[in-house]
C-alpha positions as CSV (number, residue, x, y, z in Angstrom):
1,X,10.9,32.9,-10.3
2,X,10.3,36.3,-11.3
3,X,8.6,35.9,-14.9
4,X,10.6,38.6,-18.2
5,X,7.7,40.4,-19.5
6,X,7.3,39.3,-23.2
7,X,5.3,42.1,-25.3
8,X,6.0,41.1,-29.1
9,X,5.2,38.1,-30.9
10,X,8.3,38.7,-32.8
11,X,9.9,37.7,-29.3
12,X,12.5,34.7,-30.2
13,X,11.6,33.0,-27.7
14,X,8.2,33.1,-28.7
15,X,8.8,32.7,-32.2
16,X,10.5,29.3,-31.0
17,X,7.5,27.9,-28.4
18,X,5.1,28.6,-31.2
19,X,7.7,26.1,-33.9
20,X,6.3,23.3,-31.5
21,X,3.3,23.5,-33.1
22,X,4.8,21.3,-35.9
23,X,5.5,17.6,-35.7
24,X,8.7,18.0,-37.2
25,X,10.2,20.5,-34.8
26,X,8.8,18.7,-32.1
27,X,10.5,16.0,-33.0
28,X,13.9,17.3,-33.6
29,X,14.1,19.6,-30.6
30,X,12.6,16.5,-28.2
31,X,9.9,19.0,-26.5
32,X,6.6,20.1,-27.1
33,X,3.6,22.1,-25.4
34,X,1.2,21.5,-23.2
35,X,-1.5,24.3,-22.5
36,X,-4.1,24.7,-20.0
37,X,-4.0,24.6,-16.4
38,X,-5.5,21.0,-15.8
39,X,-2.7,19.5,-18.3
40,X,0.3,21.5,-16.7
41,X,-1.3,20.7,-13.4
42,X,-1.0,17.1,-14.5
43,X,2.4,17.2,-15.9
44,X,4.1,19.0,-12.8
45,X,2.3,16.0,-11.4
46,X,3.9,13.8,-13.4
47,X,7.3,14.8,-12.5
48,X,7.7,16.3,-16.5
49,X,10.1,19.4,-16.8
50,X,9.4,22.6,-18.1
51,X,12.1,23.9,-19.6
52,X,9.9,27.6,-20.1
53,X,6.3,28.5,-19.3
54,X,4.8,31.3,-20.5
55,X,1.6,32.7,-18.2
56,X,-0.6,35.7,-19.1
57,X,-1.6,36.6,-15.3
58,X,-4.6,38.3,-15.8
59,X,-6.2,35.1,-17.5
60,X,-5.1,32.8,-14.5
61,X,-8.3,33.1,-12.7
62,X,-9.3,29.5,-11.7
63,X,-8.7,27.1,-9.2
64,X,-6.5,24.6,-11.3
65,X,-4.2,28.2,-13.0
66,X,-3.7,29.4,-9.4
67,X,-2.2,26.2,-8.9
68,X,-0.1,25.3,-12.0
69,X,1.1,29.4,-11.6
70,X,2.4,28.1,-8.0
71,X,3.4,24.8,-8.6
72,X,5.6,26.7,-11.4
73,X,7.2,28.9,-9.0
74,X,6.2,32.3,-11.1
75,X,6.4,34.3,-7.7
76,X,5.0,37.6,-9.8
77,X,5.5,40.2,-12.2
78,X,8.7,42.2,-12.8
79,X,8.6,45.7,-11.6
C-alpha cells in the first residue's frame, strides 16, 4: 500500500488513534495501539489484524523497524 502523508496532529485519523490511549475508548471500539517495531513484528507474527499503521520512515533505521514496515506492506512514500 502506498501511504498518505499526514502532517498535522489535527488530522481526524491521528485524533482517533490518539484517543485509543484511553481505556474507555479501547473498550468501546475494541481496538488498541501497538507501538514499537518489535511489538508490531510480534503482533503480525501472531496474526493480529491491523486497521491502520502510522510510520515515520526517517525513524525506521533498525532491522526490526525495516522488517515491520516491509511486513505491513508499505512500499514507499507517495510522490
